[in-house]
C-alpha positions as CSV (number, residue, x, y, z in Angstrom):
1,M,110.7,109.7,101.7
2,E,109.7,112.5,104.3
3,K,111.1,112.4,107.9
4,C,109.1,110.3,110.0
5,H,107.0,111.5,113.1
6,H,105.7,109.7,116.2
7,V,101.7,110.4,116.5
8,R,100.3,108.9,119.5
9,V,97.0,107.2,118.8
10,D,95.4,107.8,122.3
11,V,93.1,109.9,119.5
12,I,91.7,106.8,118.2
13,T,88.8,106.2,120.6
14,P,87.1,109.7,120.2
15,V,88.2,109.6,115.9
16,A,86.1,106.5,116.3
17,D,83.2,108.1,118.3
18,L,82.9,110.6,115.8
19,V,83.0,108.3,113.0
20,R,80.1,106.6,114.6
21,S,78.0,109.9,114.9
22,C,78.1,110.4,111.2
23,G,76.2,107.0,111.3
24,F,78.8,104.2,110.7
25,D,80.0,101.0,112.2
26,V,82.7,101.1,113.9
27,H,83.8,97.6,116.4
28,Q,87.4,97.8,115.9
29,P,89.8,100.4,114.7
30,V,92.9,98.8,113.0
31,N,96.4,99.9,112.4
32,L,97.4,100.1,109.3
33,R,100.6,102.2,109.2
34,S,102.6,104.5,111.5
35,T,105.3,106.4,110.1
36,N,104.2,110.0,109.1
37,N,100.8,109.4,110.6
38,A,98.8,106.9,111.9
39,V,96.8,105.1,109.2
40,V,93.6,103.1,111.1
41,W,91.2,101.5,109.4
42,L,88.0,101.8,111.6
43,S,86.9,98.1,111.5
44,P,84.2,97.7,109.9
45,S,83.3,100.4,108.3
46,P,84.6,101.9,105.1
47,V,86.6,104.4,106.5
48,V,89.9,104.9,107.0
49,A,91.3,107.6,109.4
50,K,94.5,109.5,108.7
51,I,96.1,111.4,112.2
52,S,99.2,114.0,111.8
53,K,100.4,116.3,113.7
54,E,100.7,118.9,110.4
55,H,97.3,120.6,109.5
56,D,98.4,122.6,106.6
57,K,99.8,119.6,105.0
58,A,96.5,117.8,106.1
59,G,94.5,120.2,104.6
60,R,96.5,120.6,101.3
61,E,96.3,117.2,100.8
62,L,92.5,116.4,100.8
63,S,92.1,119.7,98.8
64,V,94.7,118.0,95.9
65,V,93.0,114.8,96.1
66,R,89.2,116.3,96.0
67,E,90.8,118.1,92.9
68,L,92.2,114.7,91.4
69,V,88.9,113.0,92.2
70,E,87.5,115.2,89.7
71,L,89.5,115.1,87.8
72,A,89.6,111.3,87.4
73,A,92.7,110.4,88.6
74,P,93.7,107.3,89.7
75,V,93.6,107.8,93.3
76,V,91.8,106.7,96.3
77,P,89.5,109.3,97.1
78,P,88.6,111.1,100.6
79,V,85.5,109.9,102.8
80,D,82.3,112.1,103.0
81,L,81.0,112.4,106.4
82,G,78.9,115.2,106.2
83,I,82.0,117.6,108.5
84,E,84.5,119.7,107.6
85,Q,87.9,118.1,107.1
86,P,90.5,118.3,108.8
87,V,89.0,117.5,111.8
88,S,90.9,118.8,114.6
89,I,91.4,116.5,118.0
90,D,93.6,116.4,120.4
91,E,95.9,119.0,118.0
92,K,96.1,116.4,115.7
93,A,94.4,116.8,112.0
94,I,92.0,114.2,111.0
95,T,91.0,113.3,107.3
96,F,89.4,110.0,106.4
97,W,89.8,108.3,103.5
98,R,88.0,105.2,101.7
99,Y,89.4,101.9,102.8
100,E,90.3,99.5,100.2
101,P,90.7,95.8,101.3
102,Q,94.2,94.6,99.8
103,D,95.6,91.1,98.6
104,D,99.1,90.9,99.1
105,V,99.2,88.2,96.6
106,L,98.1,90.2,94.0
107,E,100.7,93.1,93.4
108,P,100.1,95.5,90.7
109,T,102.9,94.6,88.1
110,A,105.8,97.5,86.4
111,G,104.2,98.0,83.1
112,Q,100.6,98.9,85.3
113,I,102.3,101.1,87.8
114,A,103.9,102.7,84.7
115,E,101.0,103.4,83.2
116,C,99.4,104.2,86.2
117,L,102.3,107.0,86.9
118,F,102.1,108.3,83.6
119,R,98.1,109.1,83.9
120,L,98.3,110.2,87.4
121,H,101.2,113.2,85.9
122,S,99.0,114.1,83.0
123,K,96.2,114.8,85.6
124,L,98.5,116.5,87.8
125,A,99.5,119.0,85.1
126,S,96.3,119.8,85.2
127,M,96.0,120.9,88.8
128,R,95.0,124.7,88.9
129,D,97.2,126.3,91.8
130,R,100.7,125.4,91.1
131,A,102.1,128.6,93.5
132,A,100.6,126.0,96.8
133,F,103.1,123.3,96.6
134,P,106.6,123.5,97.7
135,T,109.4,122.7,95.3
136,F,110.9,119.2,95.8
137,V,114.2,120.8,97.1
138,E,112.6,121.7,100.0
139,P,112.7,118.5,102.0
140,L,116.2,117.6,100.8
141,M,117.8,120.6,102.7
142,N,115.2,119.7,105.5
143,A,117.3,116.3,105.6
144,V,120.8,118.4,104.7
145,R,120.2,120.3,108.0
146,A,118.6,117.7,110.0
147,L,122.6,115.9,109.1
148,E,124.0,119.4,110.6
149,R,122.2,119.2,113.9
150,P,124.9,116.6,116.7
151,D,121.6,115.4,118.3
152,C,120.8,113.9,114.8
153,S,121.5,110.4,114.4
154,P,123.8,109.5,116.8
155,E,124.8,106.1,115.6
156,L,125.7,107.9,112.0
157,V,129.7,108.1,112.1
158,E,130.9,111.2,111.0
159,V,132.4,110.1,107.9
160,D,128.8,108.8,106.3
161,R,127.0,111.5,107.7
162,A,129.0,113.6,105.8
163,L,128.8,111.4,103.0
164,L,125.1,111.6,103.2
165,R,125.2,115.5,103.9
166,K,127.8,116.3,100.8
167,T,125.5,113.8,98.2
168,L,122.4,116.0,99.5
169,I,123.7,119.1,98.4
170,D,126.2,118.5,95.4
171,G,123.1,116.4,93.5
172,I,121.0,119.7,94.4
173,A,122.9,121.9,92.2
174,R,123.9,119.3,90.1
175,L,119.7,119.1,89.4
176,A,119.2,122.6,89.1
177,K,121.5,123.1,86.4
178,M,120.4,119.9,84.5
179,T,116.7,120.7,84.9
180,R,115.3,123.2,83.0
181,T,111.5,122.4,84.1
182,E,109.3,121.5,87.2
183,Q,106.3,120.0,87.2
184,V,103.2,118.9,90.1
185,I,104.7,115.9,91.3
186,H,103.4,112.8,94.0
187,G,107.0,113.7,95.6
188,S,106.6,109.5,97.0
189,P,104.9,107.7,94.8
190,H,106.8,104.4,96.3
191,R,104.8,101.2,96.4
192,F,104.1,101.8,100.3
193,N,101.8,104.4,98.1
194,I,100.2,102.0,95.6
195,L,97.4,100.5,96.3
196,V,94.9,97.7,94.1
197,V,91.4,98.7,93.7
198,D,89.3,96.5,91.0
199,A,92.7,95.1,90.1
200,A,94.5,98.3,88.7
201,P,96.7,100.6,91.6
202,Q,95.3,103.5,92.8
203,F,98.0,106.1,94.5
204,I,98.0,107.5,98.0
205,D,99.4,109.7,100.7
206,F,99.6,112.9,98.3
207,E,100.8,115.0,101.1
208,T,104.1,115.1,99.6
209,V,103.0,116.5,96.3
210,E,105.3,119.0,95.1
211,L,107.3,120.6,92.2
212,G,110.0,118.7,90.9
213,P,110.7,116.7,87.9
214,L,108.6,113.5,86.9
215,E,112.6,112.2,87.2
216,W,111.8,111.9,90.6
217,D,108.9,110.4,91.0
218,L,110.3,107.7,88.9
219,A,113.3,107.6,91.2
220,H,110.8,105.9,94.1
221,L,110.3,103.2,92.1
222,E,112.2,99.9,90.2
223,P,113.8,100.6,87.8
224,E,111.4,98.3,85.4
225,V,108.6,101.0,85.8
226,A,111.0,103.3,84.6
227,D,111.9,101.2,81.4
228,L,107.5,101.2,80.6
229,Y,106.7,104.7,81.4
230,P,105.0,105.9,78.3
231,G,106.6,109.7,79.1
232,E,109.7,111.0,77.8
233,F,112.3,111.4,80.9
234,D,116.1,112.5,80.6
235,H,118.0,108.8,82.2
236,Q,120.9,110.4,83.7
237,V,118.7,112.8,85.7
238,L,116.7,109.6,86.9
239,A,120.3,108.1,88.2
240,L,121.2,111.1,90.0
241,C,117.7,111.2,91.6
242,R,117.9,107.7,92.8
243,V,120.9,108.4,94.6
244,M,119.1,111.4,96.1
245,V,116.4,109.5,97.0
246,S,118.8,107.1,98.7
247,A,120.4,109.5,100.1
248,A,117.2,111.3,101.8
249,T,115.9,108.2,103.2
250,S,118.9,106.7,105.0
251,T,119.1,110.2,106.5
252,W,115.8,110.1,107.8
253,C,115.7,106.1,108.8
254,W,119.4,106.8,110.6
255,E,117.3,109.3,112.7
256,G,114.2,107.4,113.3
257,L,115.9,104.2,114.3
258,D,113.2,104.1,117.7
259,R,110.7,103.8,114.9
260,G,111.1,99.9,114.5
261,S,113.8,96.7,114.0
262,D,114.1,97.3,110.4
263,M,114.8,101.0,110.3
264,Q,118.5,100.1,110.8
265,S,119.0,97.5,108.1
266,H,116.8,100.4,105.5
267,A,119.4,102.9,107.0
268,Q,122.4,100.4,106.0
269,H,120.7,99.8,102.7
270,H,120.7,102.9,100.9
271,L,123.6,104.4,102.8
272,E,125.3,101.5,100.9
273,I,123.7,102.6,97.7
274,V,125.6,106.0,98.2
275,R,128.6,104.8,99.1
276,S,128.9,102.7,95.6
277,C,128.3,105.5,93.8
278,Q,131.2,107.4,94.8
279,R,133.5,104.2,94.5
């Protein structure tokens, strides 16, 4: 899980005006998500605007997904508005994506996701510019540095802060010894980053694409997905990755308690997972 930033949505009006100028009807923007970015459906058009503070990441995500679309990967594509993207409005980076309505009842099965993730990994392995991607260790070190700041997560008691920090640092060192190769991975393919399109899973949110072990991707999903994953992987590496995903997720949830009433429950849940592994 990446650190979440607040994104003011007062740019939605000029974004909607821009999409109208490109020939789409926009009556009522609908907020779909406000975590790392603000994601807004420009209803009733088939366009979703993703509003980010990080221009470099927005541009890289757009480039990655365009290449994946060419490779017939299971991804939700961007929308071509006939203008250069990302668009800069009020110091925000705006990219535009195809809106896919979701039926909450028809969630993909673990088997469908396992097969789809395997296909995605095979396409990511064909990416042309591996040097453009950071390593998965970089966001983990960001979490370590956040825990070292006195002003970060004041509600987090010191013993738990130390536990999360130690788990991340020790885990990074252990993974360096356990994994010999890194490949291009999604970085955060949890179920909130999976949509169902024509009864099949498709992935979104590729700003987290990075170099790392494929076990890191599997660690973001329920164990049944790993059980059904068609490719080979190391079960010990996966177990360690699961603990580290929880440590990083707990860290960012503690720091972002003001983002929503459920943040503390998420922070506690993942902290308990980390604690249970120390017993």
